[in-house]
C-alpha positions as CSV (number, residue, x, y, z in Angstrom):
1,M,63.7,-19.0,-67.5
2,K,66.6,-18.5,-70.1
3,F,68.2,-15.3,-71.3
4,A,71.3,-13.5,-72.2
5,C,72.5,-9.9,-71.7
6,T,75.6,-7.8,-71.4
7,Q,77.8,-8.2,-68.2
8,L,77.9,-4.4,-67.8
9,S,74.2,-3.9,-67.9
10,L,73.7,-6.6,-65.4
11,I,76.3,-5.3,-63.1
12,K,74.7,-1.8,-63.1
13,A,71.2,-3.3,-62.4
14,I,72.6,-5.4,-59.4
15,S,74.4,-2.3,-58.0
16,T,71.1,-0.5,-58.2
17,V,69.1,-3.0,-56.2
18,D,71.6,-4.5,-53.9
19,K,71.2,-1.2,-51.8
20,A,67.8,-2.8,-50.5
21,V,69.2,-6.3,-49.9
22,S,68.5,-7.1,-46.2
23,T,71.7,-8.0,-44.2
24,R,70.0,-8.7,-40.9
25,T,67.2,-11.2,-41.5
26,T,66.5,-14.8,-40.9
27,I,64.3,-14.9,-44.1
28,P,66.6,-16.4,-46.8
29,A,64.7,-14.8,-49.7
30,L,65.4,-11.2,-48.3
31,K,69.1,-12.0,-48.6
32,G,68.4,-12.4,-52.4
33,I,67.6,-10.7,-55.5
34,L,64.4,-11.6,-57.5
35,L,65.1,-12.1,-61.2
36,N,61.9,-12.1,-63.3
37,V,62.0,-12.4,-67.0
38,K,59.1,-10.9,-69.0
39,D,58.6,-9.4,-72.4
40,N,62.4,-9.5,-73.3
41,R,63.3,-7.5,-70.1
42,L,64.8,-8.5,-66.8
43,F,63.4,-7.2,-63.7
44,L,65.6,-7.3,-60.7
45,T,64.0,-6.6,-57.2
46,A,65.5,-6.5,-53.7
47,S,63.8,-5.7,-50.5
48,D,64.4,-5.4,-46.7
49,L,60.6,-4.8,-46.2
50,D,61.5,-1.1,-45.4
51,L,63.0,-0.4,-48.6
52,S,62.4,-2.2,-51.9
53,I,64.0,-1.3,-55.2
54,E,63.0,-2.6,-58.6
55,T,64.9,-2.0,-61.8
56,A,64.7,-3.4,-65.4
57,I,67.1,-4.0,-68.2
58,E,66.7,-5.1,-71.9
59,I,67.8,-8.7,-72.6
60,Q,67.5,-11.4,-75.2
61,A,65.0,-13.9,-73.8
62,E,64.4,-17.5,-74.8
63,S,61.9,-18.3,-72.0
64,E,60.3,-16.4,-69.3
65,G,60.3,-17.1,-65.6
66,S,61.5,-16.0,-62.1
67,V,63.7,-17.2,-59.5
68,V,65.6,-15.7,-56.3
69,V,69.4,-15.8,-56.2
70,N,71.6,-15.0,-53.2
71,A,72.5,-11.3,-53.8
72,K,76.0,-11.4,-52.5
73,L,77.2,-14.5,-54.4
74,F,75.3,-13.6,-57.7
75,G,76.7,-10.1,-57.5
76,D,80.3,-11.3,-56.9
77,I,80.0,-13.7,-59.7
78,I,78.7,-11.2,-62.3
79,R,81.3,-8.5,-61.4
80,K,84.2,-11.1,-61.9
81,L,83.0,-12.3,-65.2
82,P,84.7,-10.8,-68.5
83,S,83.0,-7.8,-70.1
84,A,81.0,-9.9,-72.6
85,I,77.5,-11.5,-73.1
86,V,76.4,-13.5,-70.1
87,K,74.0,-16.4,-70.6
88,L,71.7,-17.5,-67.6
89,E,69.3,-20.4,-67.5
90,E,67.4,-21.7,-64.5
91,I,67.1,-25.6,-64.5
92,N,65.6,-27.6,-61.5
93,G,66.5,-25.0,-58.9
94,K,69.7,-24.0,-60.0
95,L,70.9,-21.0,-62.1
96,F,73.5,-21.8,-64.7
97,I,75.7,-18.8,-65.6
98,S,78.2,-18.8,-68.5
99,C,80.3,-16.2,-70.1
100,L,83.2,-16.9,-72.6
101,G,85.2,-19.6,-70.7
102,S,83.5,-19.2,-67.3
103,E,80.7,-21.4,-66.1
104,F,78.9,-21.3,-62.7
105,N,75.9,-22.9,-61.3
106,I,74.3,-21.7,-58.1
107,V,71.3,-22.8,-55.9
108,T,68.2,-20.7,-56.2
109,L,65.0,-20.2,-54.2
110,P,61.4,-20.2,-55.5
111,A,60.2,-16.7,-56.5
112,D,56.9,-17.2,-54.4
113,E,59.1,-16.9,-51.3
114,F,60.0,-13.3,-52.1
115,P,57.6,-10.7,-50.7
116,N,55.3,-8.8,-53.1
117,I,56.2,-5.2,-52.9
118,G,53.1,-4.2,-55.0
119,M,52.2,-0.7,-55.9
120,V,51.6,2.4,-53.8
121,N,48.0,3.9,-53.9
122,E,48.4,7.3,-55.3
123,L,46.6,9.4,-52.7
124,H,49.1,12.2,-53.3
125,K,51.7,12.8,-56.0
126,I,54.4,15.5,-55.8
127,N,56.9,16.3,-58.5
128,L,60.5,17.1,-57.2
129,N,63.6,18.7,-58.7
130,K,66.1,15.9,-58.5
131,D,69.1,18.2,-57.6
132,I,67.3,20.2,-54.9
133,F,65.9,17.1,-53.2
134,K,69.3,15.5,-53.2
135,D,70.7,18.7,-51.6
136,L,68.1,18.7,-48.9
137,I,68.8,15.0,-48.0
138,K,72.5,15.9,-47.9
139,K,72.0,18.7,-45.5
140,T,69.8,17.0,-43.1
141,S,69.8,13.1,-43.0
142,F,73.2,12.7,-41.1
143,A,71.7,14.3,-38.1
144,A,69.0,11.6,-37.6
145,S,69.5,9.0,-34.9
146,I,70.9,5.7,-35.8
147,D,69.5,4.1,-32.6
148,E,66.4,2.1,-33.7
149,K,65.0,2.4,-30.2
150,K,64.4,6.0,-30.8
151,G,61.6,5.4,-33.3
152,S,60.6,8.6,-35.0
153,L,64.1,10.2,-34.4
154,T,65.7,7.8,-36.9
155,G,63.7,9.4,-39.6
156,C,63.7,12.7,-41.6
157,L,60.5,14.8,-41.5
158,M,59.5,15.9,-45.0
159,Q,57.0,18.7,-44.9
160,F,55.5,20.4,-47.8
161,S,53.7,23.7,-47.1
162,D,53.3,27.2,-48.7
163,N,55.2,26.1,-51.9
164,C,58.2,25.1,-49.7
165,L,59.7,21.6,-49.0
166,E,61.5,21.4,-45.6
167,L,63.3,18.5,-44.2
168,A,64.2,18.2,-40.5
169,A,66.2,15.6,-38.6
170,L,67.5,15.4,-35.0
171,D,69.0,12.8,-32.6
172,G,68.9,14.4,-29.2
173,F,72.2,16.1,-29.5
174,R,71.9,18.0,-32.7
175,M,69.3,19.1,-35.2
176,A,69.3,19.8,-38.9
177,I,66.6,21.7,-40.9
178,A,66.9,22.7,-44.6
179,K,64.3,23.9,-47.0
180,A,63.9,25.1,-50.6
181,A,61.1,26.6,-52.7
182,L,59.1,23.8,-54.3
183,P,55.5,23.8,-55.5
184,G,53.2,21.1,-54.0
185,E,50.2,20.4,-51.9
186,N,50.5,20.6,-48.0
187,K,51.6,17.3,-46.7
188,K,54.1,15.8,-44.3
189,V,55.7,12.3,-44.1
190,L,58.4,10.7,-41.9
191,I,60.8,8.8,-43.9
192,P,63.8,6.7,-42.5
193,A,67.0,8.8,-42.8
194,R,69.1,5.8,-43.9
195,I,66.7,5.2,-46.7
196,L,66.8,8.8,-47.9
197,T,70.7,8.5,-47.9
198,E,70.4,5.5,-50.2
199,L,67.8,7.3,-52.4
200,A,70.2,10.2,-52.8
201,K,72.8,7.7,-54.1
202,L,70.4,6.4,-56.7
203,L,69.5,9.9,-57.7
204,N,73.1,10.4,-58.7
205,D,72.7,7.8,-61.4
206,I,69.7,9.1,-63.3
207,D,69.6,11.6,-66.0
208,A,66.1,13.1,-65.5
209,S,66.0,16.3,-63.7
210,D,62.7,15.7,-62.0
211,I,61.2,12.8,-60.1
212,S,57.7,11.8,-58.9
213,L,57.0,11.0,-55.3
214,I,53.7,8.9,-54.8
215,L,52.2,8.7,-51.3
216,D,49.7,6.8,-49.5
217,E,49.1,6.4,-45.7
218,K,51.9,4.0,-45.1
219,R,54.3,4.0,-48.2
220,A,56.1,6.2,-50.6
221,E,57.1,5.4,-54.1
222,V,59.8,7.1,-56.3
223,F,59.9,6.6,-60.0
224,M,63.3,7.4,-61.8
225,D,64.1,6.1,-65.3
226,E,63.9,2.3,-65.3
227,T,64.0,2.2,-61.4
228,R,61.1,2.1,-58.9
229,V,61.8,2.6,-55.2
230,V,59.2,1.7,-52.5
231,I,59.7,3.0,-49.0
232,R,57.8,2.1,-45.8
233,L,57.0,5.4,-43.9
234,L,57.8,5.6,-40.2
235,E,54.7,6.0,-37.9
236,G,54.4,8.2,-34.8
237,E,54.5,12.0,-34.1
238,F,57.8,13.9,-34.8
239,I,59.1,16.3,-32.1
240,R,58.0,19.8,-32.4
241,Y,61.5,20.9,-33.3
242,K,60.8,24.5,-34.0
243,D,59.9,24.9,-30.4
244,I,63.5,24.2,-29.2
245,I,65.2,26.7,-31.6
246,P,66.6,29.7,-29.4
247,K,65.1,33.1,-30.3
248,E,68.1,35.2,-29.2
249,Y,71.8,35.0,-28.7
250,K,74.5,36.9,-26.8
251,T,77.4,35.9,-28.9
252,R,77.4,35.8,-32.7
253,V,80.4,34.7,-34.9
254,I,80.7,35.0,-38.7
255,V,83.7,32.8,-40.0
256,S,84.9,31.2,-43.2
257,A,83.3,27.8,-43.3
258,K,86.4,26.1,-45.0
259,E,88.8,27.6,-42.5
260,M,86.6,26.6,-39.6
261,L,86.3,23.1,-41.0
262,N,90.0,22.7,-41.6
263,S,90.9,23.9,-38.1
264,I,88.4,21.7,-36.4
265,E,89.7,18.7,-38.3
266,R,93.2,19.3,-37.2
267,A,92.1,19.9,-33.6
268,S,90.0,16.8,-33.6
269,L,93.0,14.7,-34.3
270,L,93.7,14.9,-30.7
271,A,90.0,15.1,-29.6
272,K,89.5,11.6,-30.9
273,E,92.1,10.3,-28.4
274,G,90.1,11.9,-25.6
275,K,86.4,11.7,-24.6
276,N,83.5,12.8,-26.9
277,N,85.7,14.2,-29.6
278,L,85.7,17.5,-27.3
279,I,87.1,20.6,-28.8
280,R,87.2,23.9,-26.8
281,L,86.3,27.3,-28.5
282,E,87.2,30.6,-26.9
283,I,85.8,33.4,-28.7
284,T,87.1,36.9,-28.3
285,D,87.2,40.1,-30.3
286,G,87.9,39.1,-34.0
287,N,89.3,35.7,-33.0
288,I,88.3,32.1,-32.2
289,E,90.8,29.8,-30.5
290,I,90.1,26.1,-31.1
291,S,91.9,23.8,-28.8
292,S,91.8,20.1,-27.7
293,R,93.9,18.0,-25.4
294,S,94.3,14.5,-24.4
295,E,96.8,12.1,-22.9
296,E,98.5,12.1,-26.2
297,G,99.2,16.0,-26.3
298,N,97.3,19.2,-27.1
299,V,96.6,21.3,-30.1
300,K,95.7,25.1,-30.6
301,E,94.3,26.6,-33.7
302,N,93.5,30.5,-34.2
303,I,91.3,31.6,-36.9
304,S,90.1,35.2,-37.5
305,A,86.2,36.0,-37.3
306,E,83.8,38.6,-37.3
307,T,82.4,38.6,-33.6
308,E,79.5,40.3,-32.1
309,G,78.4,40.4,-28.4
310,D,80.0,38.6,-25.4
311,N,83.2,36.7,-25.3
312,L,82.7,33.1,-24.7
313,V,84.4,29.7,-24.0
314,I,82.3,26.8,-25.1
315,G,82.9,23.1,-25.8
316,F,81.5,20.8,-28.6
317,N,81.7,17.4,-29.9
318,S,84.0,18.2,-32.9
319,K,82.1,15.7,-35.3
320,Y,78.8,17.5,-34.8
321,I,80.2,20.7,-36.0
322,S,82.4,19.3,-38.8
323,D,79.4,17.3,-40.1
324,V,77.5,20.7,-40.7
325,L,80.4,22.4,-42.3
326,K,80.9,19.5,-44.7
327,V,77.5,19.9,-46.2
328,V,77.1,23.6,-46.5
329,S,78.2,25.3,-49.6
330,D,78.4,29.0,-48.3
331,D,81.8,30.6,-48.1
332,E,80.9,32.1,-44.7
333,I,78.7,30.9,-42.0
334,A,77.2,32.2,-38.8
335,F,77.4,30.7,-35.2
336,E,74.8,32.1,-32.6
337,M,75.2,31.2,-28.9
338,G,73.5,32.2,-25.6
339,N,76.1,30.9,-23.2
340,A,78.4,28.0,-22.5
341,V,75.5,25.5,-21.8
342,S,72.8,26.5,-24.4
343,A,72.3,25.3,-27.8
344,C,74.4,26.7,-30.6
345,L,72.7,27.7,-33.9
346,I,74.6,27.4,-37.1
347,K,72.9,29.3,-39.9
348,P,73.6,31.3,-43.2
349,V,75.0,34.7,-42.8
350,S,71.7,35.9,-44.3
351,G,68.5,33.9,-45.4
352,D,67.1,30.9,-43.7
353,E,67.5,27.9,-46.2
354,Y,69.2,25.8,-43.4
355,T,69.4,25.8,-39.6
356,Y,71.6,23.6,-37.5
357,L,71.4,23.3,-33.7
358,V,74.2,21.6,-31.7
359,L,74.1,21.2,-28.0
360,P,77.4,22.0,-26.2
361,V,79.5,19.8,-23.9
362,R,80.2,21.1,-20.5
363,I,83.9,22.1,-20.0
364,S,86.0,24.1,-17.5
365,A,86.6,27.7,-18.7
366,N,90.1,27.5,-17.4
């Protein structure tokens, strides 16, 4: 294997695939990137078995071949090289790298030690608008559990029905649902939330307005420009999340999302010093008082709001509320609550393009 390419194109390709490099594995090849030279193109592939990313760049090849290199070391070397032509050659288990006055050689692994990611059988194909899909991921993936023991709750449920795509995620303390009008056949799949987050980052770097999602029973595949992403789907049943959405409320508040976020972030400066990032909301006619206290001190914020129904004092983990306010784009947002111990819904003032549910924290009303 011997070829040359620009340092800039190689950096971009490495940055694309290294999102799939495994950081927790005992398999050396999964800590690496597979380099495969074929037809004057360099294919780079990384995989942690749940997520696999392959991308390709144009090169000047003298001979074909494939080899696995340590992802971190290879990436660090290429990023530190001058912005010029890089020459690479594999000889007897080592990769020789040269660029202007710099020369490196690093130990490699045989290509056959890298897992074959293969192709996904096209049982279903769905075309998605890139920007809409990215927005749905942004609005939901943060609410999934990060505890691997929670199985299906580490994923986002993607559900296509009635020309609508809906994503849902929950972790036992909060829930996020977002949907948009998108044509497609009825289908639902469960995709790890952390992988959807990485996919959204990749979507930022492509020019195409639409992408294709290929599905079989166990995997999903996304094609975008010169990059292919293969995702292993989660198994198991997702919770019947619509059954836990409250159907009525006793207190409703319409408030500026930006003003609410700014006040909560200031209040949480002290909440972080206490327990559970706890903030206290006291809702009265036309006003919300947001307060927090800890051994370091206390804080109180007042913001005007359009209120309806009963006055209420309720506590929340400030992070769960601010996470929602950071991803919605509406100027105003509605909070609907039953009482101090029942779930709070956060919704658009009108419409149903997103719904958030946050469980309160028990507090003293005094």
